[in-house]
C-alpha positions as CSV (number, residue, x, y, z in Angstrom):
1,M,0.0,0.0,0.0
2,N,1.3,3.4,-0.9
3,A,1.9,6.1,1.7
4,M,-1.1,8.3,2.5
5,K,-0.9,12.0,3.2
6,L,-2.7,13.3,6.3
7,R,-5.0,16.1,5.4
8,H,-7.4,16.7,8.4
9,V,-7.9,15.0,11.8
10,C,-10.6,15.7,14.3
11,L,-12.0,14.3,17.5
12,L,-15.6,15.4,17.9
13,R,-18.3,14.9,20.5
14,A,-20.9,12.6,19.1
15,G,-24.7,12.5,19.8
16,F,-24.3,9.4,22.0
17,A,-22.2,8.4,25.0
18,G,-18.8,8.4,23.4
19,Y,-16.7,10.0,20.7
20,L,-16.6,9.7,17.0
21,S,-13.0,9.8,15.9
22,V,-12.5,10.6,12.2
23,S,-9.2,10.9,10.3
24,V,-9.4,12.2,6.8
25,L,-6.5,11.5,4.4
26,L,-5.9,11.9,0.7
27,A,-6.4,8.4,-0.8
28,Q,-3.3,6.9,-2.3
29,A,-4.1,3.4,-1.2
30,Q,-4.3,0.0,-3.0
31,A,-6.9,0.1,-5.8
32,V,-10.2,-1.8,-5.3
33,L,-13.4,-2.0,-7.4
34,S,-16.8,-1.1,-6.1
35,W,-19.5,-2.9,-8.2
36,D,-23.0,-1.6,-8.7
37,A,-25.8,-4.2,-9.0
38,P,-26.5,-5.5,-12.5
39,Q,-29.5,-3.9,-14.3
40,V,-31.7,-4.6,-17.3
41,A,-30.9,-1.8,-19.7
42,G,-33.2,-2.9,-22.5
43,S,-35.6,-5.6,-23.7
44,S,-37.1,-6.9,-26.9
45,G,-33.7,-7.9,-28.3
46,W,-30.2,-8.6,-27.1
47,L,-27.9,-8.8,-30.2
48,R,-24.4,-7.4,-29.9
49,P,-24.9,-4.4,-27.6
50,R,-22.6,-1.4,-27.9
51,I,-22.0,1.3,-25.4
52,A,-20.7,4.9,-25.5
53,L,-20.5,7.6,-22.8
54,T,-21.7,11.2,-23.2
55,G,-19.8,14.2,-21.8
56,E,-21.9,13.9,-18.7
57,G,-20.9,10.3,-18.2
58,R,-24.3,8.9,-19.2
59,P,-24.1,5.4,-20.8
60,A,-25.8,5.3,-24.2
61,I,-26.5,1.8,-25.5
62,L,-27.3,0.5,-29.0
63,W,-28.3,-3.1,-29.8
64,G,-30.0,-5.3,-32.4
65,R,-33.2,-7.2,-32.6
66,S,-33.6,-10.1,-35.0
67,S,-37.4,-10.2,-35.6
68,P,-38.4,-7.8,-36.9
69,R,-34.9,-6.5,-37.7
70,A,-34.2,-3.3,-35.8
71,N,-31.6,-1.3,-33.9
72,L,-32.8,-0.1,-30.5
73,F,-31.3,2.7,-28.3
74,T,-31.5,3.7,-24.6
75,I,-29.6,6.0,-22.3
76,R,-29.3,6.2,-18.6
77,E,-31.8,8.3,-16.7
78,G,-31.3,8.6,-13.0
79,S,-30.8,5.2,-11.5
80,G,-32.3,3.4,-14.5
81,F,-32.6,3.5,-18.3
82,A,-35.0,5.3,-20.5
83,E,-37.6,3.4,-22.5
84,A,-35.9,2.0,-25.7
85,I,-36.5,3.7,-29.0
86,E,-36.0,2.2,-32.5
87,L,-33.3,4.0,-34.5
88,S,-33.5,1.9,-37.7
89,M,-35.8,3.6,-40.2
90,P,-38.7,2.3,-42.2
91,G,-37.4,0.7,-45.4
92,L,-33.9,0.5,-44.0
93,S,-33.8,-2.9,-42.1
94,P,-30.4,-3.1,-40.5
95,S,-28.0,-6.0,-40.7
96,V,-27.7,-7.4,-37.1
97,A,-26.5,-10.7,-35.6
98,D,-24.9,-11.8,-32.4
99,W,-21.4,-11.4,-33.9
100,M,-21.8,-8.2,-36.0
101,G,-24.0,-5.2,-36.4
102,S,-24.2,-1.5,-35.8
103,D,-22.0,0.8,-33.7
104,I,-22.2,3.9,-31.6
105,A,-19.9,6.8,-30.5
106,A,-20.4,9.9,-28.4
107,K,-18.7,13.2,-27.8
108,G,-20.1,15.7,-25.4
109,S,-23.9,15.7,-25.9
110,T,-23.6,14.5,-29.5
111,I,-24.2,10.8,-30.2
112,W,-23.6,9.1,-33.6
113,V,-24.8,5.7,-34.7
114,V,-23.9,3.8,-37.9
115,M,-25.8,0.9,-39.5
116,K,-25.8,-1.3,-42.5
117,A,-29.1,-1.8,-44.4
118,T,-30.2,-5.0,-45.9
119,P,-30.0,-6.6,-48.4
120,E,-26.3,-6.1,-47.9
121,E,-25.4,-6.5,-51.6
122,S,-27.4,-3.5,-52.6
123,R,-28.3,-1.2,-49.6
124,P,-26.1,1.5,-48.0
125,L,-24.4,2.3,-44.8
126,Y,-26.0,5.2,-43.0
127,V,-25.6,7.3,-39.9
128,R,-27.9,9.1,-37.6
129,R,-27.0,11.9,-35.2
130,S,-28.4,13.3,-31.9
131,D,-27.1,16.5,-30.4
132,D,-29.2,16.3,-27.2
133,E,-28.0,13.0,-25.7
134,G,-30.5,10.9,-27.6
135,L,-33.6,12.9,-27.1
136,T,-34.1,13.7,-30.8
137,W,-32.4,12.3,-33.9
138,S,-31.6,13.5,-37.4
139,D,-32.6,11.8,-40.6
140,T,-30.3,9.3,-42.2
141,L,-27.2,10.2,-44.0
142,R,-25.4,7.9,-46.4
143,V,-21.8,6.9,-45.7
144,D,-20.7,4.9,-48.7
145,P,-20.7,6.5,-52.1
146,F,-22.9,5.4,-55.1
147,D,-20.0,3.5,-56.7
148,G,-21.6,0.1,-57.2
149,L,-19.4,-1.6,-54.6
150,V,-20.7,-3.5,-51.6
151,S,-20.2,-2.3,-48.0
152,R,-20.4,-4.2,-44.7
153,F,-19.5,-4.2,-41.0
154,P,-19.4,-0.5,-40.0
155,S,-17.7,0.9,-36.9
156,I,-17.5,4.5,-35.8
157,A,-15.3,6.8,-33.7
158,C,-16.0,10.4,-32.8
159,E,-13.5,12.9,-31.3
160,D,-15.0,15.9,-33.2
161,P,-18.8,15.9,-33.2
162,E,-18.7,17.4,-36.8
163,A,-16.2,14.8,-38.1
164,P,-17.0,11.2,-37.1
165,I,-14.8,8.5,-38.6
166,V,-16.4,5.3,-40.1
167,Q,-14.5,2.2,-40.9
168,Y,-16.1,-0.5,-43.0
169,M,-15.4,-3.5,-45.3
170,Q,-15.7,-2.9,-49.0
171,F,-16.1,-5.6,-51.8
172,D,-16.2,-5.8,-55.5
173,G,-19.2,-7.5,-57.1
174,G,-19.8,-11.1,-56.1
175,W,-18.3,-10.5,-52.6
176,S,-14.7,-10.5,-54.0
177,G,-11.7,-8.3,-53.2
178,A,-12.5,-7.8,-49.5
179,R,-10.7,-4.8,-48.0
180,Q,-11.0,-2.3,-45.2
181,V,-11.7,1.4,-45.9
182,V,-12.2,4.5,-43.8
183,S,-14.4,7.6,-44.5
184,R,-14.4,10.8,-42.4
185,M,-17.1,13.4,-42.4
186,S,-16.2,16.8,-43.7
187,A,-18.5,19.8,-44.2
188,G,-21.5,17.7,-43.5
189,A,-20.8,14.8,-45.9
190,F,-18.6,11.7,-45.9
191,A,-15.4,11.9,-48.0
192,A,-14.4,9.2,-50.5
193,P,-13.3,6.1,-48.7
194,L,-9.5,5.7,-48.0
195,H,-8.1,2.2,-48.4
196,V,-6.4,1.2,-45.1
197,S,-5.7,-2.5,-45.8
198,Q,-4.7,-3.0,-49.5
199,P,-1.8,-0.5,-49.4
200,F,-0.2,-2.6,-46.7
201,S,-1.5,-6.2,-46.9
202,T,-1.0,-8.0,-50.1
203,G,-4.2,-10.0,-50.1
204,E,-7.8,-9.9,-48.9
205,V,-9.0,-9.2,-45.4
206,C,-11.1,-11.7,-43.4
207,D,-14.4,-11.2,-45.1
208,C,-16.6,-12.1,-42.1
209,C,-14.6,-10.4,-39.3
210,P,-15.8,-6.9,-38.3
211,G,-13.1,-4.3,-37.9
212,Q,-13.0,-1.4,-35.4
213,V,-11.9,2.2,-35.7
214,V,-10.7,4.0,-32.5
215,A,-9.7,7.7,-32.0
216,D,-8.2,10.0,-29.4
217,G,-7.8,13.6,-30.3
218,A,-6.1,13.8,-33.7
219,L,-4.9,10.1,-33.4
220,A,-6.9,7.3,-35.0
221,A,-6.4,3.6,-35.7
222,A,-8.2,1.2,-38.0
223,L,-8.0,-2.4,-36.7
224,Y,-9.0,-5.5,-38.7
225,R,-8.3,-9.2,-39.3
226,D,-6.4,-10.1,-42.4
227,A,-6.7,-13.3,-44.4
228,T,-3.8,-13.3,-46.8
229,S,-2.8,-17.0,-47.5
230,S,-5.4,-18.0,-44.8
231,L,-3.3,-16.2,-42.1
232,R,-6.0,-14.9,-39.9
233,V,-4.1,-12.3,-37.9
234,M,-4.7,-8.7,-36.8
235,W,-3.5,-5.7,-38.7
236,G,-3.8,-2.0,-38.2
237,A,-3.4,1.3,-39.9
238,T,-2.8,4.6,-38.1
239,S,-3.6,8.3,-38.6
240,M,-2.1,11.4,-37.0
241,D,-4.5,13.8,-38.6
242,G,-7.9,12.8,-37.3
243,G,-8.5,10.2,-40.0
244,A,-7.8,12.3,-43.0
245,S,-4.9,9.9,-44.0
246,F,-3.6,6.6,-42.8
247,P,0.1,6.5,-43.9
248,I,1.2,3.6,-41.6
249,G,0.0,0.0,-41.7
250,A,1.3,-3.3,-40.4
251,M,0.6,-6.7,-38.9
252,I,0.2,-6.4,-35.1
253,D,-0.6,-10.0,-34.2
254,N,2.2,-12.6,-33.9
255,T,0.1,-15.6,-33.1
256,G,0.4,-16.9,-36.7
257,W,-3.1,-18.4,-36.8
258,V,-3.7,-20.2,-40.2
259,L,-7.3,-21.1,-40.8
260,N,-9.1,-21.9,-44.0
261,A,-12.5,-20.9,-42.6
262,C,-14.0,-17.7,-41.1
263,P,-13.8,-17.0,-37.4
264,S,-16.4,-14.2,-37.4
265,S,-14.5,-12.3,-34.7
266,G,-12.6,-9.0,-34.9
267,P,-10.4,-6.8,-32.8
268,D,-11.0,-3.8,-30.4
269,G,-8.7,-1.3,-29.0
270,C,-8.0,2.1,-27.4
271,I,-5.3,4.7,-27.7
272,A,-3.1,5.5,-24.7
273,G,-0.6,8.2,-25.3
274,D,1.6,7.2,-28.3
275,S,0.5,3.6,-28.2
276,I,-2.5,1.6,-29.4
277,R,-3.7,-1.2,-27.1
278,Y,-5.8,-3.9,-28.6
279,V,-7.5,-7.2,-27.9
280,W,-8.6,-10.1,-30.2
281,M,-9.4,-13.8,-30.4
282,S,-7.0,-16.3,-31.9
283,G,-7.1,-20.0,-32.3
284,A,-3.5,-20.4,-33.1
285,S,-2.9,-22.9,-30.2
286,N,-4.9,-24.6,-27.4
287,G,-8.3,-23.6,-28.8
288,T,-9.8,-20.1,-29.3
289,K,-8.4,-17.7,-26.7
290,A,-8.4,-14.0,-26.1
291,Y,-5.2,-12.0,-26.3
292,I,-4.0,-8.5,-25.5
293,G,-1.2,-6.5,-27.1
294,S,0.1,-3.0,-27.8
295,A,2.0,-1.2,-30.6
296,A,3.5,2.2,-31.2
297,L,1.1,4.4,-33.1
298,E,3.8,6.1,-35.3
299,T,5.3,2.8,-36.5
300,L,2.9,0.0,-35.5
301,A,5.9,-1.8,-34.1
302,A,4.3,-4.4,-31.9
303,G,5.2,-4.6,-28.2
304,P,4.4,-7.4,-25.7
305,Q,1.5,-9.7,-26.5
306,R,0.0,-12.3,-24.2
307,L,-3.1,-14.4,-23.3
308,L,-5.7,-12.7,-21.1
309,L,-5.9,-16.0,-19.2
310,A,-2.9,-18.3,-19.3
311,G,-3.0,-22.0,-18.6
312,Q,-6.6,-22.6,-19.8
313,P,-7.6,-26.0,-21.2
314,T,-8.5,-26.3,-24.9
315,G,-12.2,-26.7,-24.1
316,N,-12.3,-23.4,-22.3
317,Q,-13.0,-20.9,-25.1
318,Q,-12.8,-17.1,-25.1
319,N,-14.2,-14.8,-27.8
320,H,-15.3,-11.2,-28.5
321,P,-13.0,-9.3,-26.2
322,R,-13.5,-5.6,-25.8
323,L,-11.2,-3.0,-24.3
324,A,-11.6,0.5,-22.8
325,G,-9.4,2.8,-20.7
326,A,-7.4,6.0,-20.3
327,G,-3.7,6.4,-19.6
328,D,-2.5,3.4,-17.6
329,T,-6.0,2.4,-16.5
330,L,-7.8,-0.1,-18.7
331,G,-10.4,-2.8,-18.5
332,V,-11.1,-5.8,-20.7
333,V,-14.4,-7.8,-21.0
334,W,-14.9,-11.0,-23.0
335,E,-17.2,-13.9,-23.5
336,D,-15.9,-17.1,-21.8
337,F,-17.3,-20.5,-22.6
338,S,-16.6,-23.4,-20.2
339,A,-18.6,-26.2,-18.5
340,G,-21.4,-25.7,-21.0
341,A,-22.1,-22.0,-20.1
342,R,-21.1,-18.7,-21.6
343,R,-20.2,-16.0,-19.0
344,I,-18.9,-12.4,-19.2
345,L,-15.5,-12.0,-17.5
346,F,-13.7,-8.7,-16.7
347,S,-10.1,-7.9,-15.9
348,W,-8.7,-4.5,-15.1
349,S,-5.5,-2.6,-14.3
350,I,-4.2,0.8,-13.3
351,S,-0.7,0.0,-14.4
352,G,-1.2,-0.9,-18.1
353,P,-1.7,-4.3,-19.8
354,G,1.0,-6.0,-17.7
355,G,-0.9,-5.4,-14.5
356,L,-4.3,-7.0,-15.4
357,S,-6.1,-8.5,-12.5
358,A,-7.5,-12.0,-12.1
359,P,-11.0,-12.0,-13.8
360,D,-14.3,-11.1,-12.2
361,T,-17.5,-12.7,-13.4
362,V,-19.6,-9.7,-14.4
363,D,-22.9,-11.6,-14.8
364,A,-22.6,-13.5,-11.5
365,L,-26.4,-13.3,-10.8
366,S,-27.5,-14.3,-14.3
367,A,-28.1,-17.7,-15.8
368,G,-25.6,-19.2,-18.3
369,N,-25.3,-18.2,-22.0
370,Q,-24.4,-14.5,-21.7
371,R,-23.1,-13.1,-24.9
372,T,-21.0,-10.4,-26.8
373,P,-20.1,-7.8,-24.1
374,D,-18.9,-4.2,-24.6
375,I,-17.2,-1.7,-22.3
376,A,-16.6,2.0,-21.9
377,Y,-14.6,3.9,-19.3
378,A,-14.4,7.5,-17.9
379,A,-13.7,9.2,-14.6
380,G,-12.7,6.1,-12.7
381,R,-15.7,4.1,-13.7
382,F,-16.1,1.1,-16.0
383,H,-19.4,0.6,-17.8
384,I,-20.2,-2.9,-19.2
385,V,-23.1,-4.2,-21.3
386,W,-23.8,-7.7,-22.7
387,G,-26.6,-9.7,-24.2
388,D,-28.8,-12.2,-22.4
389,P,-30.6,-14.4,-25.0
390,G,-32.4,-16.4,-22.3
391,T,-34.4,-13.3,-21.2
392,N,-34.1,-11.4,-24.6
393,T,-32.6,-8.5,-22.7
394,V,-29.5,-6.3,-22.7
395,R,-27.8,-6.1,-19.2
396,Y,-25.6,-3.4,-17.7
397,R,-23.3,-3.2,-14.8
398,S,-20.7,-0.6,-13.7
399,A,-17.7,-0.6,-11.4
400,S,-15.8,2.3,-9.8
401,I,-12.1,2.3,-8.9
402,I,-11.6,3.7,-5.4
403,G,-8.5,4.2,-3.3
404,T,-6.1,4.9,-6.1
405,S,-3.4,7.5,-6.6
406,D,-4.6,8.2,-10.1
407,V,-8.0,9.0,-8.8
408,S,-6.6,11.6,-6.5
409,E,-5.1,13.7,-9.4
410,L,-7.1,16.9,-9.1
411,H,-8.5,19.0,-11.9
412,A,-10.5,21.0,-9.4
413,P,-9.7,22.6,-6.0
414,A,-8.9,20.0,-3.3
415,P,-11.8,19.6,-1.0
416,L,-11.8,20.2,2.7
417,V,-13.4,17.1,4.4
418,W,-14.7,17.2,8.0
419,V,-17.4,15.8,10.3
420,D,-20.2,18.1,11.4
421,P,-20.2,19.2,15.1
422,G,-22.8,16.6,16.0
423,G,-20.7,13.8,14.5
424,N,-23.7,12.9,12.4
425,A,-22.4,13.4,8.8
426,V,-19.2,13.6,6.8
427,C,-19.0,17.0,5.0
428,W,-16.9,18.6,2.3
429,S,-16.6,21.9,0.5
430,S,-19.2,21.6,-2.2
431,A,-18.0,24.1,-4.8
432,G,-17.2,22.3,-8.1
433,W,-18.3,18.8,-7.0
434,R,-21.4,17.2,-8.6
435,R,-21.4,13.7,-6.9
436,A,-20.1,12.1,-3.7
437,E,-20.0,8.4,-2.8
438,L,-19.0,6.7,0.4
439,F,-17.6,3.2,0.2
440,D,-16.7,0.8,3.0
441,A,-13.4,-1.2,3.1
442,H,-14.9,-3.9,0.9
443,G,-15.8,-1.4,-1.9
444,R,-19.6,-1.5,-1.1
445,L,-21.5,1.8,-1.7
446,I,-23.1,2.8,1.6
447,G,-24.0,6.5,0.9
448,R,-24.4,8.9,-2.0
449,A,-25.0,12.6,-2.5
450,T,-25.5,14.6,-5.7
451,G,-25.9,18.1,-6.9
452,G,-25.4,20.9,-4.4
453,T,-25.6,18.6,-1.4
454,S,-22.3,18.6,0.7
455,R,-22.8,15.9,3.3
456,I,-23.5,12.2,3.8
457,H,-25.2,11.2,7.0
458,L,-23.4,8.6,9.2
459,A,-26.3,7.1,11.0
460,G,-25.8,3.4,11.4
461,V,-22.2,3.6,10.0
462,A,-20.1,1.1,11.9
463,A,-16.5,1.7,13.0
464,G,-13.9,1.1,10.3
465,S,-12.2,2.4,7.2
466,Y,-14.2,4.3,4.5
467,V,-13.4,6.1,1.3
468,L,-15.3,9.2,0.2
469,R,-15.1,9.6,-3.6
470,L,-15.9,13.0,-5.0
471,T,-16.6,13.6,-8.7
472,A,-16.1,17.2,-10.0
473,T,-18.2,18.9,-12.6
474,D,-15.5,18.3,-15.2
475,G,-15.5,14.6,-14.5
476,S,-12.3,14.4,-12.5
477,T,-12.3,12.7,-9.2
478,Q,-10.8,12.9,-5.7
479,A,-10.9,10.4,-2.9
480,A,-10.4,10.8,0.8
481,R,-10.0,8.0,3.3
482,L,-12.0,8.1,6.6
483,A,-11.0,6.1,9.6
484,I,-14.1,6.1,11.8
485,A,-14.1,4.7,15.3
486,H,-16.9,4.7,17.9
487,Q,-15.5,5.1,21.4
488,R,-17.7,4.6,24.5
């Protein structure tokens, strides 16, 4: 455990026979997770949910329904989720399945979704936009040009609300010549697609494996699975100008998986500084397993790569890993199949890919056969969604990191924390703070305050160690450790 800096100590007369002793310290302790209870985020469908966070930290979720085909959307409201709305338009039935489908991205209050209409051989890719966190939506806007080519498997990233980036697969007639392309919006329309696979790979890409575009500021990366000579490994192309060009491309997967079939599984990633971190599934050895790796953005020179779970038997299969994070903090979710059941597992770290924890079971309270998870991260909180075909629902769960040195990095004035004169509540200076949460030593949430409130009542709080976690209006966080002792 790291050293902790003493900020404020007080010994106050309590409203009972004894004293309440409270020591308040800046939290630089060992990191722990505090899990919220799982929730049903949406119903009437469960296919391949995707999640994005608005500027206010609200989870926005998109998923597919198979019959009738549709894309559904919801966003968090208070402690629950809004009633789902359909975003697919009449006459534009979307291409959805448990392994591929539509995508979502958000920046500030703007949300973008991208979909592929069916029949896939003849219908377009299109986007819709909301500038009020999903309350109202624009009409459709076509992404792919009227060039007679076939498009498939869109993904979207958005660092500039006016310039989202869409990556998709492009074919010649007859589903031949599979390649990956990227198109960026400019002046309200999508530019001609840029080839991001054929300039670097000498053959076709895996024609049934979705790709993923990721972005951070002016940096972007297009990730995909190649299939040249049946070598089903991951490649990437990178941009330093917001997706206007992709001058660098290379293979970033050293597993060497040769397969004369289609694995129907693609990569995911996030940008951390000057590196791209990514996860994928490979069946190169010991069955299908999930991997994590990293590469330098400017060269795509691959760094360390490893299994998410080492030492697993061949029959234990992993698939559809997803990754989110910021700086050295990251979390990975994936679908794990063992003992006849599919579960959603999660591993996390505050020290980069090399520090990933032993996995937690995210869907511990659900029945088996949970599918295709996704993850988002901001302000010390992981947000996870997955599909539950048994109940035809999309499920959601979040986890907060508490007691970490990175959480205590302030982007707002440091709070003064104290206990009121009656010893009945822990208080803090309220300016600039929009949410407060009190956790016990096991990471369980035992008190919460929002808005202008600047206290959490301590009635019924037992003696022990606690963490007060404050979230500022700009999304930054600060944690203070409380040592509370009842003395009679």
